[in-house]
C-alpha angles and dihedrals in degrees: 000000000000114000121241112246096184142337130198145146129256101193105297093345118099113211124196123182115200135178110265126224087245119080117261091005132116129199114222113206117193129182145156128179093289112025139043131196134178131185140159127243132178120250088247093053092049094050098041105028101035094121091054091046091052092049090052092048091050092048094046093052091044090053092045090051092049091047090050092052093053095049 
């Protein structure tokens, strides 16, 4: 089982960062009550571009929620 590096909330989005099977890579798992997303980042990206990553997660879930409401 991959170990959890960190977990936190971005509004209603739960974010869990786990060690990937690939060296120096993390898997970022995001979910709220309706949507799920998962992507891989390098250790460097996570440590140095975390703020940007969190902004993109927040925007993606906001857009998905808005798209879901108009359907």
